C-alpha positions as CSV (number, residue, x, y, z in Angstrom):
1,M,5.0,-21.4,20.2
2,K,5.9,-18.5,22.4
3,A,5.9,-15.1,20.8
4,I,7.0,-11.6,21.9
5,L,6.1,-8.3,20.3
6,A,8.3,-5.4,21.6
7,L,7.8,-1.7,20.8
8,E,10.4,1.0,20.8
9,D,8.6,2.8,23.8
10,G,9.4,-0.2,26.0
11,T,6.0,-1.9,25.6
12,I,6.4,-5.8,25.5
13,V,3.5,-8.2,25.0
14,E,3.6,-12.0,25.0
15,G,1.3,-14.1,22.9
16,E,1.0,-17.3,20.9
17,G,3.2,-17.7,17.9
18,F,2.0,-19.0,14.5
19,G,3.4,-19.1,11.0
20,A,7.1,-19.3,10.8
21,E,9.6,-19.2,13.7
22,G,12.0,-16.3,13.5
23,T,12.4,-12.6,14.0
24,A,10.7,-9.7,12.1
25,I,11.4,-6.0,12.5
26,G,9.5,-3.1,11.1
27,E,6.9,-0.4,11.9
28,L,3.8,-1.7,13.7
29,V,0.8,-0.4,11.8
30,F,-2.9,-1.2,12.2
31,A,-5.5,-1.7,9.6
32,T,-9.3,-1.7,10.2
33,P,-11.0,-3.9,7.5
34,F,-13.3,-6.7,8.6
35,T,-12.2,-8.9,5.7
36,G,-9.5,-8.9,3.1
37,Y,-6.5,-10.3,5.1
38,E,-5.3,-12.1,1.9
39,E,-5.2,-8.9,0.1
40,A,-3.6,-7.0,2.9
41,L,-0.9,-9.6,3.6
42,T,0.2,-9.6,-0.1
43,D,0.0,-5.8,-0.6
44,P,3.5,-4.6,-1.5
45,S,2.7,-1.3,0.3
46,Y,3.1,-3.1,3.7
47,K,6.8,-3.9,3.0
48,G,8.9,-2.9,6.0
49,Q,5.9,-3.1,8.4
50,I,4.4,-5.5,10.9
51,L,0.7,-5.5,10.2
52,M,-1.8,-5.6,13.0
53,L,-5.5,-6.1,12.2
54,T,-8.1,-4.5,14.6
55,Y,-10.8,-7.0,13.7
56,P,-10.5,-9.6,16.5
57,L,-11.0,-12.9,14.5
58,V,-8.8,-13.5,11.4
59,G,-8.7,-16.5,9.1
60,N,-12.4,-17.5,9.1
61,Y,-12.6,-18.1,5.3
62,G,-9.0,-19.5,4.9
63,V,-6.7,-18.8,2.1
64,S,-7.5,-19.4,-1.6
65,G,-4.9,-17.2,-3.4
66,A,-7.6,-15.7,-5.7
67,K,-7.3,-12.3,-4.1
68,F,-3.5,-12.0,-3.8
69,Q,-2.2,-8.6,-4.7
70,S,1.3,-9.9,-5.5
71,D,3.3,-13.1,-5.7
72,G,3.2,-13.7,-1.9
73,I,3.2,-12.2,1.5
74,K,4.9,-8.8,1.7
75,V,4.4,-7.8,5.4
76,E,7.4,-8.4,7.7
77,G,5.2,-9.9,10.5
78,F,1.5,-10.4,11.4
79,A,-0.3,-9.5,14.7
80,I,-3.9,-10.4,15.5
81,R,-6.2,-11.0,18.4
82,E,-7.3,-14.5,17.5
83,K,-6.8,-16.8,14.5
84,C,-9.4,-19.2,13.3
85,E,-8.3,-22.8,13.7
86,F,-11.0,-24.2,11.4
87,P,-11.6,-22.0,8.3
88,S,-14.7,-22.6,6.3
89,H,-15.0,-21.6,2.6
90,Y,-15.4,-23.6,-0.6
91,K,-12.4,-21.9,-2.2
92,S,-10.0,-22.3,0.8
93,T,-7.0,-24.4,0.2
94,R,-5.2,-23.8,3.6
95,G,-5.4,-21.9,6.8
96,I,-3.7,-18.6,7.8
97,D,-1.1,-20.5,10.0
98,E,0.0,-22.7,7.1
99,F,0.1,-19.7,4.7
100,L,2.4,-17.7,6.9
101,R,4.5,-20.7,7.7
102,T,5.0,-21.6,4.0
103,E,6.0,-17.9,3.3
104,G,8.4,-17.8,6.2
105,V,6.6,-15.0,7.9
106,P,6.1,-15.0,11.8
107,G,2.8,-14.1,13.4
108,I,1.5,-13.5,16.9
109,S,-2.0,-14.0,18.3
110,E,-3.8,-13.9,21.7
111,I,-2.7,-10.3,22.3
112,D,-4.6,-7.2,23.2
113,T,-4.8,-5.5,19.8
114,R,-7.2,-3.0,21.0
115,M,-4.7,-1.7,23.6
116,L,-1.9,-1.6,21.0
117,T,-4.2,0.2,18.5
118,R,-5.1,2.9,21.1
119,K,-1.4,3.3,22.0
120,T,-0.6,3.8,18.3
121,R,-3.4,6.3,17.8
122,Q,-2.1,8.2,20.9
123,Y,1.6,8.1,20.4
124,G,2.0,7.4,16.7
125,T,3.4,4.6,14.7
126,M,6.3,2.9,16.5
127,K,9.2,0.6,15.5
128,A,8.6,-2.9,16.6
129,C,10.2,-6.4,16.8
130,L,8.3,-9.7,16.6
131,Q,10.0,-12.9,17.7
132,V,8.4,-16.3,17.4
133,G,9.9,-19.5,18.8
134,H,12.0,-20.8,21.6
135,A,14.7,-18.2,21.2
136,S,12.3,-15.3,22.0
137,E,13.8,-13.0,24.6
138,Q,12.3,-9.7,25.8
139,E,15.5,-7.7,26.1
140,E,16.8,-8.8,22.7
141,A,13.4,-8.0,21.1
142,L,13.3,-4.5,22.6
143,T,16.9,-3.8,21.5
144,L,16.1,-4.8,17.9
145,A,12.9,-2.7,18.0
146,I,14.8,0.4,19.2
147,N,17.9,0.1,17.0
148,Q,16.3,-0.6,13.6
149,P,16.4,2.2,11.0
150,D,13.5,4.5,10.5
151,I,11.3,3.6,7.6
152,S,12.3,6.8,5.8
153,E,15.9,5.5,5.7
154,L,14.9,2.3,3.8
155,D,14.8,1.8,0.1
156,L,11.7,-0.4,0.1
157,I,10.5,0.3,-3.5
158,E,13.4,-1.6,-5.0
159,Q,12.4,-4.7,-2.9
160,V,8.9,-4.9,-4.4
161,T,9.1,-3.6,-7.9
162,C,9.2,-6.0,-10.9
163,K,12.7,-7.1,-12.0
164,S,12.2,-6.4,-15.7
165,P,9.6,-4.8,-18.0
166,Y,6.6,-6.7,-19.3
167,R,3.5,-6.1,-21.4
168,L,-0.2,-6.8,-20.9
169,Q,-2.3,-6.6,-24.0
170,S,-5.8,-6.2,-22.8
171,K,-8.3,-8.7,-24.3
172,G,-5.5,-10.0,-26.4
173,T,-5.7,-7.2,-28.9
174,G,-3.4,-4.4,-27.8
175,E,-5.5,-2.0,-29.9
176,G,-6.4,0.3,-27.0
177,K,-4.4,3.3,-25.9
178,R,-0.9,2.7,-24.6
179,I,-0.3,3.3,-20.9
180,A,3.2,3.0,-19.3
181,V,3.0,1.9,-15.6
182,L,5.9,2.6,-13.2
183,D,5.8,-0.3,-10.8
184,L,6.6,1.0,-7.3
185,G,5.0,-2.0,-5.7
186,I,1.8,-2.3,-7.8
187,K,-1.2,-4.3,-6.7
188,R,-2.6,-6.7,-9.2
189,N,-6.1,-5.2,-9.1
190,I,-4.8,-2.0,-10.5
191,L,-3.5,-3.9,-13.5
192,R,-6.9,-5.8,-13.8
193,N,-8.7,-2.5,-13.8
194,L,-6.5,-1.1,-16.6
195,A,-6.9,-4.3,-18.6
196,K,-10.7,-4.1,-18.4
197,R,-10.6,-0.8,-20.3
198,N,-8.8,-2.3,-23.3
199,W,-5.5,-0.4,-22.8
200,D,-2.3,-1.7,-24.0
201,I,-0.2,-1.8,-20.7
202,F,3.6,-1.6,-20.5
203,V,4.9,-2.2,-16.9
204,Y,8.3,-1.0,-16.0
205,P,10.5,-1.4,-12.9
206,A,10.9,1.6,-10.6
207,T,14.5,2.0,-11.9
208,A,13.3,2.4,-15.5
209,T,14.7,5.5,-17.3
210,E,12.8,8.1,-19.2
211,S,14.1,6.8,-22.5
212,E,13.0,3.2,-21.6
213,L,9.4,4.5,-21.0
214,R,9.4,6.7,-24.1
215,A,10.4,3.7,-26.2
216,A,6.9,2.3,-25.7
217,E,5.4,5.6,-27.1
218,P,2.9,5.7,-24.3
219,D,-0.3,7.8,-24.3
220,A,-0.1,8.2,-20.5
221,L,2.0,7.3,-17.5
222,L,0.7,5.8,-14.2
223,L,2.6,5.7,-11.0
224,S,1.5,2.9,-8.7
225,N,1.1,2.4,-5.0
226,G,4.2,1.2,-3.0
227,P,5.9,1.2,0.4
228,G,7.9,3.7,2.4
229,D,8.8,7.4,2.1
230,P,7.9,8.9,-1.3
231,K,11.1,11.0,-1.0
232,R,13.1,7.7,-1.6
233,G,11.6,7.5,-5.1
234,E,14.1,9.9,-6.7
235,N,14.2,8.0,-10.1
236,A,10.4,8.1,-10.4
237,M,10.3,11.8,-9.5
238,R,12.9,12.5,-12.2
239,V,10.9,10.6,-14.8
240,V,7.8,12.5,-14.0
241,K,9.5,15.8,-14.2
242,N,10.8,15.0,-17.6
243,V,7.4,14.0,-19.1
244,L,5.1,16.5,-17.4
245,G,3.1,18.4,-20.0
246,E,4.0,16.0,-22.8
247,I,1.9,13.0,-21.7
248,P,-0.9,12.7,-19.0
249,V,0.4,11.5,-15.7
250,F,-1.7,9.6,-13.1
251,G,-0.8,8.4,-9.6
252,I,-2.3,6.2,-6.9
253,C,-1.3,6.4,-3.3
254,L,2.6,6.5,-3.3
255,G,2.3,7.5,-6.9
256,L,0.3,10.6,-5.9
257,Q,3.0,11.6,-3.4
258,I,5.8,11.2,-5.9
259,V,3.9,13.2,-8.6
260,A,3.3,15.9,-5.9
261,L,7.0,16.0,-5.1
262,A,7.8,16.3,-8.9
263,L,5.5,19.2,-9.1
264,G,7.3,20.9,-6.3
265,C,5.0,20.1,-3.4
266,D,6.2,18.6,-0.2
267,T,5.2,15.5,1.8
268,Y,5.2,14.5,5.5
269,K,4.7,11.5,7.6
270,L,1.3,11.0,9.2
271,K,1.1,10.2,12.9
272,F,-0.3,6.7,12.4
273,G,-1.5,6.7,8.8
274,H,-4.7,5.7,7.1
275,R,-5.1,1.9,6.7
276,G,-8.5,0.4,6.2
277,A,-11.6,0.0,4.0
278,N,-13.8,2.7,5.4
279,Q,-12.0,6.0,5.0
280,P,-14.4,8.8,3.9
281,V,-13.2,11.0,1.1
282,K,-15.1,14.2,0.1
283,D,-15.0,15.4,-3.5
284,L,-14.7,19.2,-3.4
285,K,-16.4,19.7,-6.8
286,T,-19.6,17.7,-6.2
287,G,-19.7,17.6,-2.4
288,R,-20.2,13.9,-2.5
289,V,-18.5,11.6,0.1
290,Y,-17.1,8.3,-1.0
291,I,-16.0,5.4,1.3
292,T,-12.6,4.3,0.2
293,S,-9.9,1.7,0.8
294,Q,-6.6,3.2,2.0
295,N,-3.1,2.2,3.0
296,H,-0.6,4.9,3.5
297,G,1.6,6.5,6.1
298,F,2.7,9.7,4.3
299,A,0.6,12.6,2.9
300,V,1.0,15.6,0.7
301,D,1.3,19.0,2.5
302,K,-1.6,20.9,1.0
303,D,-0.1,24.2,2.0
304,T,2.6,23.6,-0.6
305,M,0.2,22.9,-3.5
306,E,-0.8,26.5,-4.4
307,G,0.1,27.2,-8.0
308,K,1.2,23.6,-8.7
309,A,-2.0,21.5,-8.4
310,E,-5.7,21.9,-7.7
311,L,-6.9,20.1,-4.6
312,T,-9.9,18.0,-5.6
313,Q,-10.6,15.6,-2.7
314,I,-9.9,15.6,1.0
315,N,-10.2,13.0,3.8
316,A,-13.4,13.8,5.7
317,N,-11.8,12.8,9.0
318,D,-8.6,14.8,9.1
319,L,-8.8,17.0,5.9
320,T,-5.6,15.5,4.5
321,V,-5.1,15.5,0.7
322,E,-6.9,12.7,-1.1
323,G,-6.8,13.9,-4.6
324,F,-5.5,16.6,-7.0
325,E,-5.2,17.4,-10.6
326,N,-3.5,19.9,-12.9
327,S,-5.6,20.0,-16.1
328,Y,-3.0,22.1,-17.9
329,L,-0.3,19.5,-17.5
330,G,-2.7,16.5,-17.7
331,V,-2.2,15.3,-14.2
332,K,-4.8,13.4,-12.1
333,C,-3.9,11.6,-8.8
334,V,-5.7,10.0,-5.8
335,Q,-4.3,9.0,-2.4
336,Y,-6.8,6.3,-1.8
337,H,-7.1,2.9,-3.7
338,P,-9.8,3.1,-6.3
339,E,-9.1,-0.6,-7.1
340,A,-10.0,-1.6,-3.6
341,S,-8.8,-5.1,-2.7
342,P,-9.8,-5.1,0.1
343,G,-12.6,-2.5,0.4
344,P,-15.5,-0.9,-1.4
345,W,-15.6,-0.2,-5.1
346,D,-17.3,3.2,-4.9
347,T,-14.4,5.0,-6.7
348,E,-13.3,2.3,-9.2
349,E,-15.2,3.5,-12.2
350,I,-14.9,7.2,-11.2
351,F,-11.1,7.1,-11.3
352,F,-10.3,4.6,-14.0
353,D,-13.0,5.7,-16.4
354,E,-11.9,9.4,-16.0
355,L,-8.4,8.5,-17.0
356,A,-9.6,7.9,-20.5
357,T,-10.8,11.6,-20.8
358,Y,-7.2,12.7,-20.2
359,I,-5.7,10.4,-22.9
360,K,-6.0,11.9,-26.5
């Protein structure tokens, strides 16, 4: 199939379409992991975006479903250099083409992803339109790319949060400490890590009220990862403000940004974000550097943190905020993904085990 990818700056590339025929609009973002396309495609944090992988060959080990981070693909479209036509893995049940086609998501291959990545690094993230199929027209694709709303104007959290509350009793006992989770687009591996620690987990939609969360009598509150601008998470901010100082509050990725806003800090949009499995994070207390998995396009303005939170970790590449805490209020947050999926597990135990020290 013919495919067209148009960017708001006027760049248009033609390639080979795969997956579903149709049109997708969203921010074009790049991610750098060598593996983990199943996890990335199903990560709710990519809602509203067209994902481009920098690794040139994608689909080598097929699709098994074992590593899905949600109930299906969440990206709007998929852009790669080359797709593997004959995947090989004993757990594979289908190829990447069939996966996207079944999920109704368009993809484009046989394009210069290196050029597009360099352009994004130079000029910043751009709005894009991907068209796959016989109806693909350059002028139409460019118009759709330019005229779509900015990602900060979209309420993406409500599109990926759970529809109703549910409970996970770890190991079938429910005897552990109770933790309320505000689902802003949570990855399954976060829930798996919580369950491994014998916590009784109550998961709530992003629209849940303070009274709904308090009904579970939680010992702590965790705000998950999710898509879009943290300033769209007004309800989550309101909940955090009302429980600060009463129960410990934790945040991962978007969760960190919303907690920061609730504390009175500010956030801003990064030029092209951090998306990959090899982002170095320096711990300011120990001096140790960890290699982390990341997926975010916004960051906390560290100049607004004074008197509100203690900066504990920074990105070794650009010195942006990667972690903070407020021991008096019982707050601990990280910008990276300690649950990985994809990526290294260097920080999994450090983050999740430390949460227990905050819960009385």
